[in-house]
PAFIMI-975927 format. One record per residue (C-alpha): residue in one letter; z, x, y. Coordinates in steps of 0.001 Angstrom, whole numbers, plus 500000, padded with zeros to 6 digits. Example, Ala and Ser with C-alpha at 12.3 -4.5 7.8 and 13.67 -1.06 7.14 Angstrom:
2
{node "A" {507800 512300 495500}};
{node "S" {507140 513670 498940}};
//
This chain:
337
{node "X" {468275 664835 266490}};
{node "X" {465459 663513 264159}};
{node "X" {463845 665746 262127}};
{node "X" {460201 666986 262759}};
{node "X" {457574 664443 260354}};
{node "X" {455127 666313 258813}};
{node "X" {451858 665177 259874}};
{node "X" {449022 665209 256730}};
{node "X" {446076 666119 258163}};
{node "X" {443814 665552 254706}};
{node "X" {442329 668548 252794}};
{node "X" {440818 671544 254734}};
{node "X" {436966 671275 255156}};
{node "X" {434199 673423 255358}};
{node "X" {434646 673213 258885}};
{node "X" {437957 674568 259165}};
{node "X" {437059 677439 257063}};
{node "X" {434462 678260 259520}};
{node "X" {437017 678239 262849}};
{node "X" {439366 680305 261022}};
{node "X" {436566 682948 259962}};
{node "X" {434909 682387 263524}};
{node "X" {430998 681879 262000}};
{node "X" {429350 678790 261596}};
{node "X" {429794 676278 258690}};
{node "X" {426159 677366 257961}};
{node "X" {426495 680813 257294}};
{node "X" {430246 679453 255189}};
{node "X" {428332 677746 253281}};
{node "X" {425871 680398 252739}};
{node "X" {428352 683581 251424}};
{node "X" {429619 680557 249575}};
{node "X" {426220 679816 247543}};
{node "X" {423835 682610 247699}};
{node "X" {426374 685455 248984}};
{node "X" {423405 687671 247722}};
{node "X" {421939 687002 251078}};
{node "X" {424814 687865 253048}};
{node "X" {426773 690867 254519}};
{node "X" {429784 691979 252211}};
{node "X" {431723 692269 255363}};
{node "X" {430982 688342 256342}};
{node "X" {431719 687178 252433}};
{node "X" {435049 689219 252631}};
{node "X" {435901 686578 256007}};
{node "X" {435292 683894 254247}};
{node "X" {437335 684394 251522}};
{node "X" {439851 685713 253764}};
{node "X" {439558 682064 255403}};
{node "X" {439412 680374 252118}};
{node "X" {442669 681656 251784}};
{node "X" {444537 681226 254687}};
{node "X" {443491 677557 254771}};
{node "X" {443628 675907 250672}};
{node "X" {439875 675013 251265}};
{node "X" {438260 674155 247509}};
{node "X" {434614 674563 247435}};
{node "X" {432414 671649 246232}};
{node "X" {431028 673488 243610}};
{node "X" {428995 670492 242788}};
{node "X" {427799 670036 246173}};
{node "X" {426591 673587 246423}};
{node "X" {424986 673496 242956}};
{node "X" {422999 670449 244290}};
{node "X" {421710 672258 247659}};
{node "X" {420397 675553 245510}};
{node "X" {419711 673854 242401}};
{node "X" {422211 676496 240580}};
{node "X" {425906 675400 239110}};
{node "X" {426729 678985 238585}};
{node "X" {428086 678004 235257}};
{node "X" {427195 679643 232065}};
{node "X" {428036 677778 228401}};
{node "X" {429253 679765 226171}};
{node "X" {429654 678605 222561}};
{node "X" {431403 680221 219632}};
{node "X" {432495 678882 216424}};
{node "X" {436378 680293 216917}};
{node "X" {438559 682055 219537}};
{node "X" {440867 682941 216713}};
{node "X" {438829 685371 215599}};
{node "X" {438998 689221 216726}};
{node "X" {435522 689768 215723}};
{node "X" {434192 687208 218727}};
{node "X" {437023 688365 221428}};
{node "X" {434684 691419 222955}};
{node "X" {431952 689919 223265}};
{node "X" {433020 687066 225191}};
{node "X" {435855 689009 227338}};
{node "X" {432365 691206 228267}};
{node "X" {430349 688237 228707}};
{node "X" {432673 687366 231153}};
{node "X" {433053 690161 232894}};
{node "X" {429557 691141 233167}};
{node "X" {428860 687489 235062}};
{node "X" {431777 687428 237312}};
{node "X" {430701 690242 238566}};
{node "X" {427303 688349 239636}};
{node "X" {429025 685622 240307}};
{node "X" {428710 683335 237401}};
{node "X" {431407 681561 235192}};
{node "X" {432145 680703 231579}};
{node "X" {432470 677361 230473}};
{node "X" {434266 678149 226774}};
{node "X" {433516 675933 223844}};
{node "X" {434712 676243 220254}};
{node "X" {432845 674211 218092}};
{node "X" {434109 675286 214490}};
{node "X" {431472 675723 211959}};
{node "X" {429684 672321 211574}};
{node "X" {426139 672325 213286}};
{node "X" {426730 668511 214310}};
{node "X" {430067 669355 216291}};
{node "X" {428005 672215 217690}};
{node "X" {425121 669647 219161}};
{node "X" {427077 666969 220326}};
{node "X" {429290 669922 222093}};
{node "X" {425748 671629 223774}};
{node "X" {424894 667820 224652}};
{node "X" {427874 667260 226970}};
{node "X" {427681 670839 228139}};
{node "X" {424322 670260 229762}};
{node "X" {425482 667066 231864}};
{node "X" {427549 670105 233238}};
{node "X" {423987 671564 234818}};
{node "X" {424768 675435 233462}};
{node "X" {422621 677493 234732}};
{node "X" {422006 679186 231098}};
{node "X" {423534 678723 227674}};
{node "X" {425220 681625 224510}};
{node "X" {425300 679974 221238}};
{node "X" {426730 682122 218563}};
{node "X" {424091 682663 215459}};
{node "X" {421018 681362 214851}};
{node "X" {421132 678354 212890}};
{node "X" {421116 675256 214577}};
{node "X" {420163 671343 214096}};
{node "X" {416919 670228 215054}};
{node "X" {418743 667986 217523}};
{node "X" {420321 670966 219259}};
{node "X" {416441 672463 219504}};
{node "X" {414908 669681 220724}};
{node "X" {417600 668955 223671}};
{node "X" {417576 673015 225033}};
{node "X" {413762 672798 224615}};
{node "X" {413672 669707 227139}};
{node "X" {416557 670806 228845}};
{node "X" {414024 674680 229736}};
{node "X" {417575 676084 230074}};
{node "X" {417609 679712 229445}};
{node "X" {419149 680347 226102}};
{node "X" {420549 683632 224488}};
{node "X" {421928 683540 220930}};
{node "X" {424328 685880 219297}};
{node "X" {425661 688050 216493}};
{node "X" {422565 687217 214445}};
{node "X" {419011 688263 213488}};
{node "X" {415456 686327 213832}};
{node "X" {412115 686488 214490}};
{node "X" {412267 683349 216211}};
{node "X" {414630 682624 217829}};
{node "X" {415057 679528 220850}};
{node "X" {414692 681997 223565}};
{node "X" {416302 685394 223353}};
{node "X" {418708 687152 221051}};
{node "X" {420739 689719 220490}};
{node "X" {422147 690374 217381}};
{node "X" {421467 692221 213817}};
{node "X" {420888 691273 210541}};
{node "X" {424064 690978 208160}};
{node "X" {421640 690984 204697}};
{node "X" {421327 694416 205653}};
{node "X" {424842 695150 206262}};
{node "X" {425666 693581 203150}};
{node "X" {422584 695953 201680}};
{node "X" {424437 699178 203376}};
{node "X" {427436 698357 202264}};
{node "X" {426255 698269 198917}};
{node "X" {424863 701656 199650}};
{node "X" {428141 703087 200289}};
{node "X" {429983 702001 197255}};
{node "X" {426868 703873 195156}};
{node "X" {427527 707010 197602}};
{node "X" {431335 706535 196522}};
{node "X" {430467 706384 193008}};
{node "X" {432442 702929 193243}};
{node "X" {431132 700905 189901}};
{node "X" {433874 697868 189124}};
{node "X" {433910 695930 193179}};
{node "X" {435780 693134 194129}};
{node "X" {434961 690649 196629}};
{node "X" {437228 689073 199249}};
{node "X" {435456 686914 201522}};
{node "X" {435425 684192 203734}};
{node "X" {432689 681612 203606}};
{node "X" {431177 680896 207065}};
{node "X" {427015 681526 207231}};
{node "X" {427026 685066 208849}};
{node "X" {429583 686460 206173}};
{node "X" {427653 684654 203114}};
{node "X" {424442 686447 204642}};
{node "X" {426348 689473 204434}};
{node "X" {427215 688546 200702}};
{node "X" {424046 687666 199527}};
{node "X" {422860 691067 200607}};
{node "X" {425621 692980 199643}};
{node "X" {425074 691082 196057}};
{node "X" {421374 691941 195637}};
{node "X" {421878 695482 196713}};
{node "X" {424370 695573 193771}};
{node "X" {422187 693745 191333}};
{node "X" {419674 696453 191587}};
{node "X" {422024 699133 190583}};
{node "X" {423079 697138 187729}};
{node "X" {426347 696450 189048}};
{node "X" {428657 693063 189311}};
{node "X" {431607 692472 190596}};
{node "X" {434283 691969 188825}};
{node "X" {435492 688856 190613}};
{node "X" {434751 687100 193691}};
{node "X" {437870 685354 195605}};
{node "X" {436866 682899 198100}};
{node "X" {438865 682751 201422}};
{node "X" {439271 679701 203195}};
{node "X" {439009 679506 207121}};
{node "X" {439856 681560 209511}};
{node "X" {440520 684872 208158}};
{node "X" {443949 685872 208243}};
{node "X" {446028 688634 207213}};
{node "X" {447924 686753 205146}};
{node "X" {445072 685078 202973}};
{node "X" {443679 688617 202509}};
{node "X" {446999 689780 200827}};
{node "X" {447346 686866 198780}};
{node "X" {443115 687105 197604}};
{node "X" {444500 690665 196584}};
{node "X" {447223 689933 194852}};
{node "X" {444708 687135 192814}};
{node "X" {442805 689754 192497}};
{node "X" {444722 692187 191101}};
{node "X" {446678 690550 188608}};
{node "X" {443256 689131 186913}};
{node "X" {441237 692351 186910}};
{node "X" {443140 695622 186677}};
{node "X" {440004 697986 187083}};
{node "X" {438518 697076 190087}};
{node "X" {438303 700278 191697}};
{node "X" {437178 698657 195190}};
{node "X" {437838 695607 197447}};
{node "X" {435365 694424 200004}};
{node "X" {436278 692283 202227}};
{node "X" {434146 689894 204674}};
{node "X" {436774 691075 207201}};
{node "X" {438563 694120 209045}};
{node "X" {441230 690883 209278}};
{node "X" {440962 690557 205000}};
{node "X" {440657 694388 204693}};
{node "X" {444325 695085 206514}};
{node "X" {446080 691864 204083}};
{node "X" {444568 693903 201190}};
{node "X" {445863 697540 202092}};
{node "X" {449243 695560 202313}};
{node "X" {449171 694423 199314}};
{node "X" {448318 697120 197351}};
{node "X" {450663 699405 198859}};
{node "X" {453720 696782 198234}};
{node "X" {452303 697307 195027}};
{node "X" {452828 701057 195019}};
{node "X" {448842 701453 194567}};
{node "X" {447433 704731 195838}};
{node "X" {444615 704092 198342}};
{node "X" {442188 705422 197864}};
{node "X" {442190 707143 194706}};
{node "X" {443238 704372 192604}};
{node "X" {442100 701026 194572}};
{node "X" {439558 701517 198144}};
{node "X" {439176 698637 200423}};
{node "X" {436477 698294 202807}};
{node "X" {435901 695603 205624}};
{node "X" {433937 694565 208375}};
{node "X" {433602 694534 212114}};
{node "X" {435625 697793 213057}};
{node "X" {438159 695716 214860}};
{node "X" {440988 697384 217592}};
{node "X" {443083 698477 214435}};
{node "X" {440899 699441 211917}};
{node "X" {441281 702732 212862}};
{node "X" {444759 703118 213468}};
{node "X" {445895 701268 210762}};
{node "X" {447627 703615 207676}};
{node "X" {444949 703925 205758}};
{node "X" {442583 703807 207925}};
{node "X" {440364 701120 206981}};
{node "X" {437099 702035 206662}};
{node "X" {434477 699329 207461}};
{node "X" {431126 698346 209168}};
{node "X" {431007 698974 212797}};
{node "X" {428951 696414 215357}};
{node "X" {429420 696689 218927}};
{node "X" {430673 693975 220409}};
{node "X" {430989 694519 223822}};
{node "X" {427763 696339 223961}};
{node "X" {426491 692598 222709}};
{node "X" {428173 690571 225291}};
{node "X" {427021 692998 228071}};
{node "X" {423364 692722 226888}};
{node "X" {423545 688611 226251}};
{node "X" {424424 688773 229971}};
{node "X" {422028 691013 231435}};
{node "X" {419188 688728 229598}};
{node "X" {420374 685795 230829}};
{node "X" {420810 687099 234595}};
{node "X" {417196 688320 234443}};
{node "X" {416093 685109 233455}};
{node "X" {418065 683585 236136}};
{node "X" {416739 685914 239050}};
{node "X" {412973 685357 237654}};
{node "X" {412198 688613 236284}};
{node "X" {410347 689103 232978}};
{node "X" {412662 689949 229623}};
{node "X" {411019 692833 228450}};
{node "X" {413053 692972 225227}};
{node "X" {414130 689327 224209}};
{node "X" {414860 690216 220791}};
{node "X" {417643 692908 220636}};
{node "X" {418597 694408 217228}};
{node "X" {421951 695431 217920}};
{node "X" {421927 697799 214545}};
{node "X" {425367 699015 213363}};
{node "X" {427562 701308 211750}};
{node "X" {428990 702173 208412}};
{node "X" {432393 704062 209092}};
{node "X" {434099 706165 206224}};
{node "X" {437915 706021 206916}};
{node "X" {440723 707090 205005}};
{node "X" {441215 703545 202898}};
{node "X" {437589 704390 200835}};
//
């Protein structure tokens, strides 16, 4: 007996989905492109039929019909930096719950690369864009203004954003850390710092406030990006070898602070009685570290949620009551100093 020959009929169509779901093709189309206009039970039927048939919706056709791509482009400098991960995750979760998909792009810290990336993204017709920081090239700003796409900038603060903003003042963070050092009586700080723009803003705020107190850092150990724990440890070793009287290390991130603490412990240095260590970010491990890391807390999850809500409000045609949101920050004293 000859084996039965399988006949390939081609890819499943929207009509196939409609037939399996027992509804009209028009209703299937509406459930895919405007699910908020269709009963939940009908949307569930369509999803089940899509799963059964293996149908792949034509997102481009849907976007042409509705003038919406359901894509939100999110541009960050790094994804190997834990500082951005929680914000990205909450952005994605909030957008996904409302039928949008996140298109994530990593640009590094060069404004020219960011401008080229966003120009490419705009060819995909995203419904909105989230940018990290407020310092962009004039070319990028011009392109965004011409595109008339809702934009949210995050992780920084300015009275003149491109469109909307959720962030905080890095200069004020630096000033608050300086005040904390004064409260604790530290007089001989050393800095372990990366050279990205936002970290340098915090550093300048710290230096200005320390200068007002008549204090100059003993040493400044610059760190190449990314801010790895090993680099924090190496910088701590370099700093302690050259300056034995440093009484506090201020680090531009919790990751660097954790590395510095490892080096201090390896040398048998009493933390915080002999040497204090301060971080930034309140990353997940900071409270669980031994000793727990004193740091500055920024609510990264809330930042992502607020940015997504700003975009969603604009996309629904609603007025955005607060286009500029200062998220603020909190100094968190712990065992490291």
